[in-house]
C-alpha positions as CSV (number, residue, x, y, z in Angstrom):
1,M,18.3,95.7,164.9
2,S,19.5,95.0,161.4
3,V,19.6,91.4,160.2
4,P,22.1,90.5,157.4
5,K,20.7,88.7,154.4
6,H,23.6,86.3,154.5
7,L,26.9,85.8,156.4
8,R,29.1,84.8,153.5
9,S,32.7,85.7,154.1
10,D,34.7,88.2,152.0
11,P,38.4,88.1,151.4
12,H,38.8,91.8,152.4
13,V,36.9,91.6,155.7
14,E,38.3,90.0,158.9
15,A,37.3,89.8,162.5
16,A,39.3,91.9,164.9
17,T,39.4,93.4,168.3
18,V,39.8,97.1,169.1
19,A,40.8,98.5,172.5
20,V,39.0,101.2,174.4
21,P,39.4,102.1,178.1
22,S,36.3,100.1,179.1
23,G,37.7,96.9,177.6
24,P,38.1,95.3,174.2
25,L,35.3,95.6,171.5
26,A,34.8,93.0,168.8
27,A,35.0,94.4,165.3
28,L,34.9,93.6,161.6
29,V,37.7,95.3,159.6
30,A,37.6,95.8,155.8
31,T,40.8,96.5,154.0
32,P,40.9,97.8,150.4
33,P,42.6,95.6,147.8
34,A,46.4,96.0,147.5
35,G,47.4,98.4,144.7
36,G,44.0,100.1,144.6
37,E,43.1,103.6,145.6
38,Q,43.4,104.3,149.3
39,R,40.9,106.7,150.8
40,R,40.1,107.9,154.3
41,G,39.1,105.4,157.0
42,V,35.6,104.9,158.3
43,L,34.1,103.8,161.7
44,L,30.6,102.3,161.6
45,V,28.5,102.1,164.7
46,P,25.4,99.9,165.1
47,G,22.1,100.6,166.8
48,Y,20.1,99.1,169.7
49,T,20.2,95.3,169.7
50,G,22.5,95.5,166.7
51,S,26.1,94.6,166.1
52,K,29.0,94.9,163.7
53,E,27.2,92.5,161.4
54,D,24.7,95.3,160.7
55,F,27.3,96.5,158.2
56,W,28.1,93.0,156.7
57,H,26.9,94.1,153.3
58,L,28.5,97.5,153.4
59,L,32.0,96.6,154.4
60,P,33.2,94.8,151.2
61,L,31.7,97.6,149.1
62,L,33.6,100.2,151.2
63,A,36.8,98.3,150.8
64,Q,36.3,98.1,147.0
65,A,35.8,101.9,147.0
66,G,39.2,102.3,148.7
67,H,38.0,103.1,152.3
68,P,39.5,101.1,155.2
69,A,36.4,100.5,157.4
70,T,35.9,99.2,160.9
71,A,32.4,98.1,162.2
72,I,32.2,97.5,166.0
73,D,30.0,95.9,168.5
74,L,29.1,98.3,171.2
75,R,29.9,97.1,174.8
76,G,27.1,94.7,175.7
77,Q,26.5,93.6,172.2
78,C,27.2,90.3,170.5
79,D,30.9,89.4,170.9
80,S,32.0,92.4,172.9
81,G,30.5,91.5,176.3
82,G,29.7,94.0,179.0
83,P,28.9,94.3,182.7
84,E,25.5,94.0,184.4
85,D,25.7,97.7,185.3
86,L,23.2,100.1,183.9
87,S,25.6,103.0,184.1
88,A,27.8,101.3,181.5
89,Y,25.1,101.8,178.8
90,T,24.2,105.5,178.9
91,I,24.7,107.6,175.8
92,E,27.6,109.3,177.5
93,A,29.4,106.1,178.5
94,L,29.0,104.4,175.1
95,A,30.0,107.6,173.3
96,A,33.2,107.7,175.4
97,D,34.2,104.4,173.8
98,L,33.7,105.9,170.3
99,A,35.6,109.0,171.3
100,A,38.5,106.8,172.4
101,L,38.6,105.0,169.0
102,L,38.3,108.3,167.1
103,N,41.1,110.0,169.2
104,A,43.4,107.0,168.6
105,A,43.0,107.1,164.8
106,P,46.0,108.5,162.9
107,E,43.7,111.0,161.1
108,P,40.0,112.1,161.6
109,L,37.7,109.3,160.3
110,H,34.4,109.4,158.5
111,L,31.9,108.3,161.1
112,V,28.6,106.4,160.3
113,G,25.9,105.7,162.9
114,H,22.9,103.6,162.3
115,S,19.7,104.2,164.4
116,F,20.7,104.5,168.1
117,G,24.3,104.5,166.8
118,G,23.6,107.9,165.3
119,L,22.7,109.3,168.6
120,L,26.0,107.9,170.1
121,C,28.0,109.3,167.2
122,R,26.5,112.7,167.7
123,A,27.4,112.6,171.4
124,A,31.0,111.6,170.6
125,V,31.3,114.5,168.1
126,L,29.8,117.0,170.6
127,A,32.2,115.7,173.2
128,G,35.0,116.9,171.0
129,A,36.1,113.6,169.2
130,P,37.8,114.4,165.9
131,V,35.9,113.3,162.8
132,R,36.0,114.2,159.1
133,S,32.3,113.8,158.7
134,L,29.2,112.2,160.1
135,V,26.6,110.1,158.4
136,L,23.3,109.6,160.3
137,L,21.7,106.5,158.8
138,G,18.1,105.8,159.9
139,S,18.7,107.9,163.0
140,G,16.7,110.8,164.5
141,P,16.9,114.1,166.3
142,A,15.9,112.8,169.8
143,A,14.1,109.9,171.6
144,L,12.7,107.0,169.7
145,G,8.9,106.9,169.9
146,G,5.9,105.0,168.4
147,H,5.6,101.3,168.2
148,R,9.4,100.7,168.5
149,A,9.5,102.6,171.7
150,A,6.5,100.6,172.9
151,L,8.4,97.3,172.2
152,V,11.4,98.6,174.2
153,E,9.1,99.4,177.1
154,A,7.4,95.9,176.8
155,M,10.8,94.2,177.4
156,R,11.4,96.0,180.7
157,P,9.2,93.9,183.1
158,M,10.5,90.7,181.5
159,L,14.1,91.8,182.0
160,L,13.5,93.1,185.6
161,D,11.1,90.6,187.0
162,G,10.6,87.8,184.5
163,G,12.8,85.4,182.8
164,G,15.5,87.9,181.7
165,V,17.1,88.0,178.3
166,P,16.0,84.4,177.4
167,E,12.4,85.2,178.1
168,V,12.5,88.4,176.0
169,W,14.1,86.3,173.2
170,R,11.3,83.7,173.4
171,A,8.6,86.4,173.2
172,T,10.3,88.2,170.4
173,A,10.9,85.0,168.4
174,A,7.3,84.0,168.8
175,L,6.1,87.4,167.7
176,N,8.2,87.4,164.5
177,A,8.0,83.7,163.7
178,T,5.6,84.0,160.8
179,A,7.0,87.3,159.4
180,P,8.1,87.0,155.8
181,A,11.5,88.4,156.7
182,T,12.0,85.8,159.4
183,L,10.8,82.9,157.1
184,A,13.3,84.0,154.4
185,Q,16.3,83.9,156.7
186,P,18.9,81.2,156.0
187,P,19.5,78.8,158.9
188,D,22.9,80.3,159.8
189,V,21.5,83.8,159.9
190,K,18.6,82.7,162.2
191,A,21.2,81.0,164.5
192,F,23.3,84.2,164.5
193,V,20.4,86.5,165.4
194,E,19.5,84.3,168.3
195,R,23.1,84.1,169.6
196,R,23.5,87.8,169.2
197,F,20.4,88.6,171.3
198,L,21.1,86.1,174.0
199,A,24.7,87.4,174.3
200,S,23.4,90.8,175.6
201,P,23.5,91.4,179.4
202,A,20.1,92.4,180.7
203,A,21.6,95.7,181.8
204,A,22.6,96.4,178.2
205,L,19.1,95.9,176.9
206,L,17.7,98.0,179.8
207,G,20.3,100.7,179.7
208,M,20.4,101.2,176.0
209,G,16.6,100.9,175.8
210,E,16.3,103.7,178.3
211,A,18.9,105.8,176.5
212,V,17.2,105.5,173.0
213,T,13.7,106.3,174.4
214,S,14.8,109.3,176.4
215,A,17.4,111.0,174.3
216,T,17.3,114.7,174.2
217,D,17.3,116.8,171.0
218,R,20.9,118.1,170.3
219,V,20.5,118.8,166.6
220,D,21.2,122.5,167.0
221,D,24.4,121.7,168.9
222,L,25.5,119.5,166.1
223,A,24.7,122.2,163.6
224,R,27.0,124.6,165.5
225,S,29.8,122.0,165.5
226,G,30.6,122.6,161.8
227,V,31.0,118.9,161.1
228,P,29.8,118.0,157.6
229,V,26.7,115.8,158.0
230,L,24.7,113.5,155.7
231,V,21.2,112.4,156.8
232,A,20.0,109.3,155.0
233,C,17.1,106.8,155.5
234,G,14.9,104.3,153.8
235,E,11.6,105.6,152.4
236,N,9.8,103.1,154.6
237,D,11.7,103.8,157.9
238,D,9.3,103.0,160.8
239,A,11.6,104.1,163.6
240,W,12.2,107.8,163.1
241,T,10.0,108.8,160.1
242,P,11.5,110.1,156.9
243,E,9.7,113.4,157.6
244,Q,11.5,113.6,161.0
245,Q,14.8,112.9,159.4
246,K,14.2,115.4,156.6
247,D,13.4,118.1,159.2
248,M,16.6,117.2,161.1
249,A,18.6,117.5,157.9
250,Q,17.1,120.9,157.2
251,R,18.0,122.1,160.8
252,L,21.6,120.8,160.2
253,R,21.8,122.3,156.8
254,A,22.9,118.8,155.7
255,Q,22.5,116.7,152.6
256,Y,19.5,114.4,152.8
257,V,19.1,111.1,150.9
258,V,16.1,108.7,150.8
259,F,16.6,105.1,149.6
260,A,13.7,103.7,147.6
261,G,12.4,100.4,148.7
262,A,14.4,100.4,152.0
263,G,13.1,100.3,155.6
264,H,14.8,101.1,158.8
265,S,18.0,99.3,157.7
266,P,19.0,100.5,154.2
267,N,22.5,99.1,155.1
268,V,20.9,95.7,154.6
269,D,18.0,96.5,152.2
270,T,19.9,98.6,149.6
271,P,23.7,98.5,150.4
272,E,24.9,99.5,147.0
273,A,22.7,102.6,147.0
274,V,24.0,103.4,150.6
275,V,27.6,103.1,149.6
276,D,27.1,105.1,146.5
277,A,25.5,107.9,148.5
278,I,28.0,108.0,151.4
279,T,31.1,107.7,149.2
280,N,29.9,110.6,147.0
281,F,29.3,112.6,150.1
282,W,32.8,111.8,151.4
283,R,34.3,112.8,148.0
284,D,32.7,116.2,148.3
285,V,33.9,116.5,151.9
286,D,37.5,115.4,151.1
287,G,37.6,117.3,147.8
288,A,38.5,114.1,145.9
């Protein structure tokens, strides 16, 4: 998950709700300043255990660049709610929500998926949802592996047979209690991170965890779609490695950008560099 450095409000960003067939999804909507340049709209999709707040630092910058932008909670995340039903959290089910939003837009949107969100965005595109372009941010070609996959697997028995989501939170909080990033969090951010995690149904953590650790490689299918793609990641990404993401970009014949000093969440670590890279990509795509 991404953790924002702060939760200070911005006059151009407001809370909202968007409708999909499975139910309402909570969102943050950024609107460009009146009288400024108006560019194509953007939909931003978070990863596993994330939320719309993963893009807290990007949204004002996108608005300033003229892009109306909407970041959503997936079903089962943060303020969106969701059922205790594993079938609601497959890649196909979650991608159907994205496809509904994309199909309802007045014109094809630029689509941005972070981490697991990138796999969902890819699935929505391959299901035929109209998009102008796709940015895969800290996302990979197939299933998540390594220590992050091991952490997902470690949650399973607690969710199934232990104390459920609260027990997983207690274990996670204890594990991260002395980490420098945790110690640096402002009190309101710490409270938000706890609230966000505890809001997840156990089925959402189980279902999305299974989805992200078993996803199949559909890179070649995406390459054949003809959708313009940008692959971007932090130089210290510890989910899918930069080497894996570079290889994916080569297979997609896509642009590839690495953000110096960033980890798995460049949207938090280096937001200005991310917005500069993606808006330049969009200008090339839109011919503007």
